A tleap script that builds the chain and sets N, CA, C and O, in Angstrom:
source leaprc.protein.ff14SB
mol = sequence {
  NMET GLN ILE ARG ARG ARG ILE TYR LYS LYS
  LYS GLY GLU VAL ASP THR ILE PHE SER GLY
  GLY PHE LYS GLY LYS LEU SER GLU SER ASP
  PHE ASN LYS ILE VAL GLU GLU LEU SER LYS
  ILE ASN TRP ASP THR LEU THR PHE PRO ASP
  VAL GLN CYS CYS ASP ALA PRO VAL VAL THR
  ILE LEU ILE ARG TYR ASN ASN LYS GLY LYS
  ASN PHE GLU SER MET THR PRO PRO PRO SER
  THR ASN LYS LEU ILE ALA TYR LEU VAL ASP
  PHE SER LEU ASN VAL SER LEU PRO ARG TYR
  ASN ARG PRO MET ASP PHE GLU VAL ALA GLU
  PRO PRO PRO PRO ASN CGLN
}
set mol.1.N position { 0.823 -1.218 -0.019 }
set mol.1.CA position { 0.002 -0.052 0.011 }
set mol.1.C position { 0.844 1.107 0.019 }
set mol.1.O position { 1.867 1.130 0.704 }
set mol.2.N position { 0.470 2.113 -0.725 }
set mol.2.CA position { 1.105 3.379 -0.773 }
set mol.2.C position { 0.225 4.494 -0.357 }
set mol.2.O position { -0.908 4.584 -0.830 }
set mol.3.N position { 0.701 5.384 0.539 }
set mol.3.CA position { -0.028 6.540 1.069 }
set mol.3.C position { 0.596 7.776 0.827 }
set mol.3.O position { 1.780 7.864 1.151 }
set mol.4.N position { -0.013 8.840 0.277 }
set mol.4.CA position { 0.587 10.065 0.258 }
set mol.4.C position { -0.284 11.020 0.925 }
set mol.4.O position { -1.418 11.192 0.477 }
set mol.5.N position { 0.135 11.684 1.986 }
set mol.5.CA position { -0.769 12.568 2.751 }
set mol.5.C position { -0.095 13.923 3.041 }
set mol.5.O position { 1.125 14.060 3.133 }
set mol.6.N position { -1.009 14.924 3.180 }
set mol.6.CA position { -0.494 16.092 3.581 }
set mol.6.C position { -1.272 16.692 4.787 }
set mol.6.O position { -2.427 17.093 4.642 }
set mol.7.N position { -0.637 16.748 5.949 }
set mol.7.CA position { -1.297 17.118 7.226 }
set mol.7.C position { -0.800 18.549 7.494 }
set mol.7.O position { 0.385 18.850 7.354 }
set mol.8.N position { -1.707 19.386 7.868 }
set mol.8.CA position { -1.286 20.753 8.226 }
set mol.8.C position { -1.319 20.957 9.678 }
set mol.8.O position { -2.195 20.467 10.391 }
set mol.9.N position { -0.288 21.737 10.138 }
set mol.9.CA position { -0.316 22.196 11.575 }
set mol.9.C position { -1.313 23.298 11.860 }
set mol.9.O position { -1.948 23.340 12.914 }
set mol.10.N position { -1.435 24.210 10.867 }
set mol.10.CA position { -2.360 25.296 10.884 }
set mol.10.C position { -2.416 25.786 9.339 }
set mol.10.O position { -1.668 25.308 8.486 }
set mol.11.N position { -3.327 26.735 9.082 }
set mol.11.CA position { -3.535 27.021 7.674 }
set mol.11.C position { -2.281 27.420 7.016 }
set mol.11.O position { -1.579 28.331 7.456 }
set mol.12.N position { -1.983 26.698 5.900 }
set mol.12.CA position { -0.818 27.023 5.232 }
set mol.12.C position { 0.420 26.453 5.626 }
set mol.12.O position { 1.419 26.594 4.921 }
set mol.13.N position { 0.440 25.753 6.809 }
set mol.13.CA position { 1.696 25.193 7.325 }
set mol.13.C position { 1.664 23.740 7.489 }
set mol.13.O position { 1.052 23.165 8.389 }
set mol.14.N position { 2.420 23.123 6.485 }
set mol.14.CA position { 2.479 21.585 6.492 }
set mol.14.C position { 3.270 21.065 7.621 }
set mol.14.O position { 4.355 21.545 7.950 }
set mol.15.N position { 2.648 19.990 8.253 }
set mol.15.CA position { 3.403 19.244 9.308 }
set mol.15.C position { 4.293 18.269 8.537 }
set mol.15.O position { 3.822 17.315 7.917 }
set mol.16.N position { 5.556 18.539 8.598 }
set mol.16.CA position { 6.530 17.736 7.745 }
set mol.16.C position { 6.761 16.249 8.319 }
set mol.16.O position { 7.205 15.339 7.620 }
set mol.17.N position { 6.417 16.112 9.637 }
set mol.17.CA position { 6.686 14.885 10.316 }
set mol.17.C position { 5.555 13.868 9.789 }
set mol.17.O position { 5.867 12.752 9.373 }
set mol.18.N position { 4.262 14.305 9.829 }
set mol.18.CA position { 3.185 13.447 9.469 }
set mol.18.C position { 2.839 13.445 7.882 }
set mol.18.O position { 2.072 12.602 7.416 }
set mol.19.N position { 3.414 14.381 7.133 }
set mol.19.CA position { 3.143 14.514 5.744 }
set mol.19.C position { 4.222 13.767 4.880 }
set mol.19.O position { 5.350 13.560 5.329 }
set mol.20.N position { 3.847 13.384 3.668 }
set mol.20.CA position { 4.813 12.717 2.825 }
set mol.20.C position { 4.315 11.513 2.353 }
set mol.20.O position { 3.126 11.219 2.482 }
set mol.21.N position { 5.235 10.695 1.744 }
set mol.21.CA position { 4.990 9.319 1.273 }
set mol.21.C position { 5.274 8.254 2.256 }
set mol.21.O position { 6.264 8.334 2.983 }
set mol.22.N position { 4.442 7.247 2.313 }
set mol.22.CA position { 4.691 6.027 3.048 }
set mol.22.C position { 4.286 4.863 2.269 }
set mol.22.O position { 3.337 4.928 1.488 }
set mol.23.N position { 4.982 3.775 2.455 }
set mol.23.CA position { 4.767 2.498 1.719 }
set mol.23.C position { 4.929 1.368 2.647 }
set mol.23.O position { 5.868 1.362 3.443 }
set mol.24.N position { 4.059 0.398 2.593 }
set mol.24.CA position { 4.177 -0.826 3.269 }
set mol.24.C position { 3.261 -1.949 3.018 }
set mol.24.O position { 2.610 -1.840 1.979 }
set mol.25.N position { 3.074 -2.915 3.665 }
set mol.25.CA position { 2.185 -4.082 3.511 }
set mol.25.C position { 0.955 -4.032 4.366 }
set mol.25.O position { 1.091 -3.782 5.564 }
set mol.26.N position { -0.244 -4.250 3.855 }
set mol.26.CA position { -1.446 -4.255 4.619 }
set mol.26.C position { -1.516 -5.616 5.414 }
set mol.26.O position { -1.136 -6.671 4.907 }
set mol.27.N position { -2.002 -5.530 6.629 }
set mol.27.CA position { -2.366 -6.791 7.295 }
set mol.27.C position { -3.529 -7.465 6.553 }
set mol.27.O position { -4.211 -6.801 5.773 }
set mol.28.N position { -3.752 -8.644 6.753 }
set mol.28.CA position { -4.940 -9.375 6.196 }
set mol.28.C position { -6.275 -8.748 6.507 }
set mol.28.O position { -7.165 -8.639 5.664 }
set mol.29.N position { -6.376 -8.329 7.792 }
set mol.29.CA position { -7.660 -7.779 8.294 }
set mol.29.C position { -7.903 -6.270 7.599 }
set mol.29.O position { -9.007 -5.921 7.181 }
set mol.30.N position { -6.846 -5.530 7.548 }
set mol.30.CA position { -7.056 -4.253 6.780 }
set mol.30.C position { -7.336 -4.403 5.382 }
set mol.30.O position { -8.213 -3.725 4.848 }
set mol.31.N position { -6.573 -5.342 4.678 }
set mol.31.CA position { -6.910 -5.559 3.368 }
set mol.31.C position { -8.449 -5.953 3.057 }
set mol.31.O position { -9.151 -5.464 2.172 }
set mol.32.N position { -8.814 -6.967 4.006 }
set mol.32.CA position { -10.259 -7.350 3.793 }
set mol.32.C position { -11.176 -6.247 4.031 }
set mol.32.O position { -12.151 -6.153 3.285 }
set mol.33.N position { -10.997 -5.355 5.012 }
set mol.33.CA position { -11.850 -4.199 5.287 }
set mol.33.C position { -11.901 -3.236 4.093 }
set mol.33.O position { -12.949 -2.704 3.728 }
set mol.34.N position { -10.809 -3.058 3.554 }
set mol.34.CA position { -10.759 -2.056 2.387 }
set mol.34.C position { -11.425 -2.777 1.252 }
set mol.34.O position { -12.170 -2.123 0.522 }
set mol.35.N position { -11.239 -4.046 1.027 }
set mol.35.CA position { -11.993 -4.642 -0.108 }
set mol.35.C position { -13.442 -4.640 0.169 }
set mol.35.O position { -14.198 -4.390 -0.771 }
set mol.36.N position { -13.882 -4.864 1.236 }
set mol.36.CA position { -15.307 -4.817 1.795 }
set mol.36.C position { -15.900 -3.396 1.427 }
set mol.36.O position { -16.966 -3.276 0.823 }
set mol.37.N position { -15.206 -2.444 1.797 }
set mol.37.CA position { -15.707 -1.118 1.552 }
set mol.37.C position { -15.685 -0.752 0.055 }
set mol.37.O position { -16.588 -0.082 -0.446 }
set mol.38.N position { -14.696 -1.180 -0.599 }
set mol.38.CA position { -14.609 -0.801 -1.981 }
set mol.38.C position { -15.724 -1.579 -2.851 }
set mol.38.O position { -16.113 -1.095 -3.914 }
set mol.39.N position { -16.195 -2.738 -2.384 }
set mol.39.CA position { -17.088 -3.606 -3.046 }
set mol.39.C position { -18.514 -2.936 -2.820 }
set mol.39.O position { -19.438 -3.233 -3.577 }
set mol.40.N position { -18.666 -2.159 -1.925 }
set mol.40.CA position { -19.981 -1.565 -1.659 }
set mol.40.C position { -20.383 -0.350 -2.639 }
set mol.40.O position { -21.503 0.161 -2.661 }
set mol.41.N position { -19.344 0.014 -3.409 }
set mol.41.CA position { -19.554 1.254 -4.294 }
set mol.41.C position { -19.622 0.663 -5.705 }
set mol.41.O position { -18.945 -0.268 -6.141 }
set mol.42.N position { -20.653 1.443 -6.401 }
set mol.42.CA position { -20.660 1.102 -7.947 }
set mol.42.C position { -19.732 2.164 -8.513 }
set mol.42.O position { -20.069 3.346 -8.580 }
set mol.43.N position { -18.560 1.708 -8.915 }
set mol.43.CA position { -17.478 2.512 -9.522 }
set mol.43.C position { -17.822 2.896 -10.959 }
set mol.43.O position { -17.392 3.936 -11.459 }
set mol.44.N position { -18.596 2.047 -11.604 }
set mol.44.CA position { -18.925 2.318 -12.967 }
set mol.44.C position { -19.918 3.587 -13.125 }
set mol.44.O position { -19.857 4.293 -14.132 }
set mol.45.N position { -20.777 3.822 -12.146 }
set mol.45.CA position { -21.725 4.917 -12.212 }
set mol.45.C position { -21.414 6.045 -11.180 }
set mol.45.O position { -22.107 7.062 -11.209 }
set mol.46.N position { -20.457 5.923 -10.313 }
set mol.46.CA position { -20.097 6.880 -9.360 }
set mol.46.C position { -19.606 8.160 -10.129 }
set mol.46.O position { -18.874 8.144 -11.118 }
set mol.47.N position { -20.133 9.279 -9.508 }
set mol.47.CA position { -19.583 10.557 -9.905 }
set mol.47.C position { -19.420 11.444 -8.669 }
set mol.47.O position { -20.248 11.402 -7.759 }
set mol.48.N position { -18.381 12.223 -8.637 }
set mol.48.CA position { -18.076 13.129 -7.613 }
set mol.48.C position { -18.600 14.535 -8.045 }
set mol.48.O position { -18.366 14.918 -9.192 }
set mol.49.N position { -19.279 15.294 -7.202 }
set mol.49.CA position { -19.659 16.635 -7.631 }
set mol.49.C position { -18.430 17.591 -7.821 }
set mol.49.O position { -17.510 17.560 -7.004 }
set mol.50.N position { -18.414 18.350 -8.785 }
set mol.50.CA position { -17.265 19.290 -8.950 }
set mol.50.C position { -17.302 20.450 -8.151 }
set mol.50.O position { -17.663 21.543 -8.586 }
set mol.51.N position { -16.861 20.197 -6.754 }
set mol.51.CA position { -16.956 21.200 -5.748 }
set mol.51.C position { -15.493 21.284 -5.138 }
set mol.51.O position { -15.017 20.405 -4.420 }
set mol.52.N position { -14.878 22.380 -5.488 }
set mol.52.CA position { -13.443 22.716 -4.998 }
set mol.52.C position { -13.302 24.194 -4.736 }
set mol.52.O position { -12.410 24.842 -5.284 }
set mol.53.N position { -14.163 24.730 -3.913 }
set mol.53.CA position { -14.330 26.087 -3.919 }
set mol.53.C position { -13.843 26.741 -2.411 }
set mol.53.O position { -13.425 27.895 -2.320 }
set mol.54.N position { -13.942 25.994 -1.473 }
set mol.54.CA position { -13.809 26.683 -0.191 }
set mol.54.C position { -12.531 26.194 0.567 }
set mol.54.O position { -11.627 25.557 0.028 }
set mol.55.N position { -12.563 26.564 1.865 }
set mol.55.CA position { -11.352 26.113 2.778 }
set mol.55.C position { -11.746 24.837 3.472 }
set mol.55.O position { -12.052 24.790 4.663 }
set mol.56.N position { -11.721 23.777 2.636 }
set mol.56.CA position { -11.968 22.421 3.218 }
set mol.56.C position { -11.181 21.449 2.430 }
set mol.56.O position { -10.739 21.752 1.322 }
set mol.57.N position { -10.986 20.244 2.992 }
set mol.57.CA position { -10.063 19.260 2.207 }
set mol.57.C position { -10.788 18.792 0.947 }
set mol.57.O position { -12.011 18.678 0.859 }
set mol.58.N position { -9.895 18.531 -0.027 }
set mol.58.CA position { -10.342 17.922 -1.298 }
set mol.58.C position { -10.030 16.480 -1.197 }
set mol.58.O position { -8.876 16.108 -0.983 }
set mol.59.N position { -11.100 15.581 -1.357 }
set mol.59.CA position { -10.910 14.125 -1.413 }
set mol.59.C position { -10.595 13.718 -2.662 }
set mol.59.O position { -11.259 14.095 -3.628 }
set mol.60.N position { -9.546 12.902 -2.780 }
set mol.60.CA position { -9.120 12.363 -4.184 }
set mol.60.C position { -9.015 10.892 -4.071 }
set mol.60.O position { -8.291 10.402 -3.205 }
set mol.61.N position { -9.709 10.137 -4.914 }
set mol.61.CA position { -9.685 8.677 -4.991 }
set mol.61.C position { -9.245 8.317 -6.428 }
set mol.61.O position { -9.907 8.680 -7.400 }
set mol.62.N position { -8.006 7.528 -6.545 }
set mol.62.CA position { -7.653 7.055 -7.877 }
set mol.62.C position { -7.798 5.600 -7.750 }
set mol.62.O position { -7.307 4.999 -6.795 }
set mol.63.N position { -8.476 4.996 -8.711 }
set mol.63.CA position { -8.782 3.511 -8.681 }
set mol.63.C position { -8.607 2.871 -9.995 }
set mol.63.O position { -8.961 3.419 -11.039 }
set mol.64.N position { -8.077 1.747 -9.940 }
set mol.64.CA position { -7.940 0.747 -11.156 }
set mol.64.C position { -8.737 -0.522 -10.747 }
set mol.64.O position { -8.575 -1.135 -9.692 }
set mol.65.N position { -9.595 -0.821 -11.701 }
set mol.65.CA position { -10.315 -2.131 -11.639 }
set mol.65.C position { -10.801 -2.589 -12.910 }
set mol.65.O position { -11.172 -1.754 -13.734 }
set mol.66.N position { -10.845 -3.866 -13.175 }
set mol.66.CA position { -11.313 -4.437 -14.440 }
set mol.66.C position { -10.734 -3.645 -15.683 }
set mol.66.O position { -11.454 -3.250 -16.600 }
set mol.67.N position { -9.501 -3.470 -15.634 }
set mol.67.CA position { -8.720 -2.830 -16.787 }
set mol.67.C position { -9.319 -1.428 -17.007 }
set mol.67.O position { -9.320 -0.970 -18.150 }
set mol.68.N position { -9.815 -0.737 -16.012 }
set mol.68.CA position { -10.259 0.555 -16.052 }
set mol.68.C position { -9.450 1.471 -15.136 }
set mol.68.O position { -8.859 0.967 -14.182 }
set mol.69.N position { -9.389 2.715 -15.351 }
set mol.69.CA position { -8.706 3.711 -14.542 }
set mol.69.C position { -9.642 4.812 -14.272 }
set mol.69.O position { -10.094 5.399 -15.255 }
set mol.70.N position { -10.040 5.222 -12.989 }
set mol.70.CA position { -10.740 6.380 -12.806 }
set mol.70.C position { -10.126 7.334 -11.706 }
set mol.70.O position { -9.468 6.903 -10.759 }
set mol.71.N position { -10.392 8.618 -11.909 }
set mol.71.CA position { -10.072 9.606 -10.856 }
set mol.71.C position { -11.299 10.301 -10.358 }
set mol.71.O position { -12.174 10.692 -11.131 }
set mol.72.N position { -11.352 10.439 -9.165 }
set mol.72.CA position { -12.462 11.134 -8.302 }
set mol.72.C position { -11.972 12.140 -7.488 }
set mol.72.O position { -11.080 11.821 -6.702 }
set mol.73.N position { -12.404 13.422 -7.505 }
set mol.73.CA position { -12.014 14.508 -6.661 }
set mol.73.C position { -13.087 15.397 -6.492 }
set mol.73.O position { -13.798 15.768 -7.426 }
set mol.74.N position { -13.240 15.795 -5.166 }
set mol.74.CA position { -14.270 16.785 -4.767 }
set mol.74.C position { -14.093 17.038 -3.310 }
set mol.74.O position { -13.465 16.247 -2.606 }
set mol.75.N position { -14.667 18.186 -2.820 }
set mol.75.CA position { -14.798 18.614 -1.444 }
set mol.75.C position { -15.917 17.927 -0.858 }
set mol.75.O position { -15.951 17.783 0.364 }
set mol.76.N position { -16.932 17.442 -1.670 }
set mol.76.CA position { -18.188 16.941 -1.259 }
set mol.76.C position { -18.383 15.604 -1.867 }
set mol.76.O position { -19.282 15.526 -2.705 }
set mol.77.N position { -17.661 14.475 -1.577 }
set mol.77.CA position { -17.842 13.217 -2.102 }
set mol.77.C position { -19.260 12.692 -1.915 }
set mol.77.O position { -19.868 13.107 -0.928 }
set mol.78.N position { -19.876 11.824 -2.745 }
set mol.78.CA position { -21.127 11.359 -2.508 }
set mol.78.C position { -21.231 10.448 -1.249 }
set mol.78.O position { -20.246 9.825 -0.851 }
set mol.79.N position { -22.355 10.387 -0.676 }
set mol.79.CA position { -22.537 9.635 0.672 }
set mol.79.C position { -21.998 8.030 0.608 }
set mol.79.O position { -21.456 7.454 1.551 }
set mol.80.N position { -22.248 7.495 -0.607 }
set mol.80.CA position { -21.829 6.080 -0.876 }
set mol.80.C position { -20.297 5.873 -0.610 }
set mol.80.O position { -19.869 4.730 -0.446 }
set mol.81.N position { -19.517 6.895 -0.569 }
set mol.81.CA position { -18.140 6.695 -0.357 }
set mol.81.C position { -17.825 7.100 1.142 }
set mol.81.O position { -16.676 6.875 1.521 }
set mol.82.N position { -18.556 7.570 1.881 }
set mol.82.CA position { -18.235 8.050 3.215 }
set mol.82.C position { -17.579 7.071 4.128 }
set mol.82.O position { -16.606 7.462 4.773 }
set mol.83.N position { -18.015 5.793 4.263 }
set mol.83.CA position { -17.334 4.824 5.056 }
set mol.83.C position { -15.926 4.461 4.462 }
set mol.83.O position { -14.948 4.387 5.206 }
set mol.84.N position { -15.845 4.256 3.228 }
set mol.84.CA position { -14.497 4.048 2.717 }
set mol.84.C position { -13.550 5.218 2.991 }
set mol.84.O position { -12.424 5.014 3.444 }
set mol.85.N position { -13.962 6.323 2.744 }
set mol.85.CA position { -13.175 7.551 2.915 }
set mol.85.C position { -12.716 7.573 4.464 }
set mol.85.O position { -11.536 7.684 4.796 }
set mol.86.N position { -13.737 7.459 5.327 }
set mol.86.CA position { -13.431 7.496 6.787 }
set mol.86.C position { -12.512 6.418 7.156 }
set mol.86.O position { -11.679 6.673 8.026 }
set mol.87.N position { -12.535 5.284 6.643 }
set mol.87.CA position { -11.715 4.175 6.873 }
set mol.87.C position { -10.330 4.488 6.587 }
set mol.87.O position { -9.422 4.381 7.412 }
set mol.88.N position { -10.182 4.935 5.219 }
set mol.88.CA position { -8.851 5.298 4.707 }
set mol.88.C position { -8.213 6.401 5.414 }
set mol.88.O position { -6.996 6.351 5.594 }
set mol.89.N position { -8.917 7.424 5.851 }
set mol.89.CA position { -8.348 8.557 6.621 }
set mol.89.C position { -7.852 7.930 7.946 }
set mol.89.O position { -6.700 8.085 8.350 }
set mol.90.N position { -8.718 7.272 8.542 }
set mol.90.CA position { -8.311 6.751 9.929 }
set mol.90.C position { -7.140 5.835 9.847 }
set mol.90.O position { -6.287 5.857 10.734 }
set mol.91.N position { -7.052 4.991 8.776 }
set mol.91.CA position { -5.946 4.099 8.487 }
set mol.91.C position { -4.680 4.884 8.270 }
set mol.91.O position { -3.635 4.584 8.848 }
set mol.92.N position { -4.783 5.889 7.434 }
set mol.92.CA position { -3.662 6.665 6.956 }
set mol.92.C position { -2.970 7.424 8.239 }
set mol.92.O position { -1.752 7.582 8.318 }
set mol.93.N position { -3.812 7.830 9.138 }
set mol.93.CA position { -3.275 8.528 10.261 }
set mol.93.C position { -2.865 7.615 11.428 }
set mol.93.O position { -2.125 8.036 12.317 }
set mol.94.N position { -3.343 6.382 11.422 }
set mol.94.CA position { -2.939 5.563 12.618 }
set mol.94.C position { -2.132 4.250 12.308 }
set mol.94.O position { -1.722 3.541 13.227 }
set mol.95.N position { -1.919 3.951 10.995 }
set mol.95.CA position { -1.062 2.841 10.700 }
set mol.95.C position { 0.406 3.316 10.732 }
set mol.95.O position { 0.705 4.474 10.440 }
set mol.96.N position { 1.302 2.393 11.092 }
set mol.96.CA position { 2.720 2.782 11.095 }
set mol.96.C position { 3.343 2.140 9.879 }
set mol.96.O position { 3.600 0.938 9.807 }
set mol.97.N position { 3.575 3.064 8.891 }
set mol.97.CA position { 4.210 2.751 7.679 }
set mol.97.C position { 5.578 3.273 7.555 }
set mol.97.O position { 5.747 4.407 8.005 }
set mol.98.N position { 6.613 2.659 7.022 }
set mol.98.CA position { 7.957 3.393 6.754 }
set mol.98.C position { 7.722 4.552 5.725 }
set mol.98.O position { 6.932 4.481 4.783 }
set mol.99.N position { 8.507 5.620 6.028 }
set mol.99.CA position { 8.521 6.740 5.049 }
set mol.99.C position { 9.088 6.224 3.812 }
set mol.99.O position { 9.976 5.372 3.854 }
set mol.100.N position { 8.611 6.707 2.651 }
set mol.100.CA position { 8.974 6.367 1.353 }
set mol.100.C position { 9.351 7.593 0.630 }
set mol.100.O position { 8.469 8.369 0.262 }
set mol.101.N position { 10.617 7.827 0.395 }
set mol.101.CA position { 11.054 9.148 -0.178 }
set mol.101.C position { 11.244 9.168 -1.733 }
set mol.101.O position { 11.683 10.176 -2.286 }
set mol.102.N position { 10.910 8.047 -2.422 }
set mol.102.CA position { 10.963 8.200 -3.841 }
set mol.102.C position { 9.622 8.805 -4.313 }
set mol.102.O position { 8.641 8.795 -3.570 }
set mol.103.N position { 9.589 9.307 -5.500 }
set mol.103.CA position { 8.367 9.824 -5.992 }
set mol.103.C position { 7.401 8.644 -6.189 }
set mol.103.O position { 7.779 7.501 -6.447 }
set mol.104.N position { 6.115 9.024 -6.043 }
set mol.104.CA position { 5.010 8.120 -6.144 }
set mol.104.C position { 4.125 8.525 -7.253 }
set mol.104.O position { 3.717 9.686 -7.210 }
set mol.105.N position { 3.799 7.868 -8.121 }
set mol.105.CA position { 2.951 8.228 -9.256 }
set mol.105.C position { 1.631 7.582 -9.077 }
set mol.105.O position { 1.407 6.413 -9.391 }
set mol.106.N position { 0.658 8.498 -8.492 }
set mol.106.CA position { -0.610 8.101 -8.278 }
set mol.106.C position { -1.659 8.299 -9.402 }
set mol.106.O position { -2.798 7.841 -9.318 }
set mol.107.N position { -1.190 9.029 -10.483 }
set mol.107.CA position { -2.073 9.398 -11.478 }
set mol.107.C position { -2.650 8.184 -12.320 }
set mol.107.O position { -1.943 7.221 -12.616 }
set mol.108.N position { -3.832 8.283 -12.643 }
set mol.108.CA position { -4.338 7.151 -13.295 }
set mol.108.C position { -4.384 7.678 -14.860 }
set mol.108.O position { -5.076 8.617 -15.253 }
set mol.109.N position { -3.608 6.972 -15.569 }
set mol.109.CA position { -3.615 7.356 -16.987 }
set mol.109.C position { -4.249 6.291 -17.706 }
set mol.109.O position { -5.413 6.037 -17.399 }
set mol.110.N position { -3.660 5.581 -18.662 }
set mol.110.CA position { -4.255 4.478 -19.376 }
set mol.110.C position { -4.242 3.224 -18.424 }
set mol.110.O position { -3.267 2.920 -17.736 }
set mol.111.N position { -5.390 2.550 -18.458 }
set mol.111.CA position { -5.400 1.289 -17.593 }
set mol.111.C position { -4.451 0.242 -18.270 }
set mol.111.O position { -4.246 0.253 -19.483 }
set mol.112.N position { -3.911 -0.619 -17.454 }
set mol.112.CA position { -3.040 -1.661 -17.962 }
set mol.112.C position { -3.627 -2.409 -19.113 }
set mol.112.O position { -4.854 -2.458 -19.186 }
set mol.113.N position { -2.868 -3.019 -20.056 }
set mol.113.CA position { -3.468 -3.798 -21.149 }
set mol.113.C position { -4.066 -5.026 -20.575 }
set mol.113.O position { -3.595 -5.476 -19.530 }
set mol.114.N position { -5.163 -5.665 -21.224 }
set mol.114.CA position { -5.714 -6.859 -20.713 }
set mol.114.C position { -4.672 -8.135 -20.832 }
set mol.114.O position { -3.861 -8.224 -21.754 }
set mol.115.N position { -4.779 -8.947 -19.954 }
set mol.115.CA position { -3.862 -10.156 -20.096 }
set mol.115.C position { -4.266 -10.949 -21.352 }
set mol.115.O position { -5.437 -11.127 -21.687 }
set mol.116.N position { -3.316 -11.353 -21.937 }
set mol.116.CA position { -3.498 -12.090 -23.191 }
set mol.116.C position { -3.167 -13.566 -23.099 }
set mol.116.O position { -3.282 -14.288 -24.089 }
savepdb mol mol.pdb
quit
């Protein structure tokens, strides 16, 4: 699992201890919980409202599944994603992963080619 997070001490001041890239292996129970929450969402029809106007966090989800890649970004994600987002936020703040200082490419471009 790779996590990239930006935590602020106060407005405009990034907390460099808790911010950055982290990479590690999920426990089986964490993996199962994330898969459970992911499976509750219809990713094919999901849309995020285009709200990025105010002083609030922007939630970004980049996902690949079934040879598809999608990006979702909004300040007001749909309610169907609330449990997944809450779990991931809690997980990212409370799990102990080693710092990963190499660049992480989270952008979803072209999905991988299908297996032949």
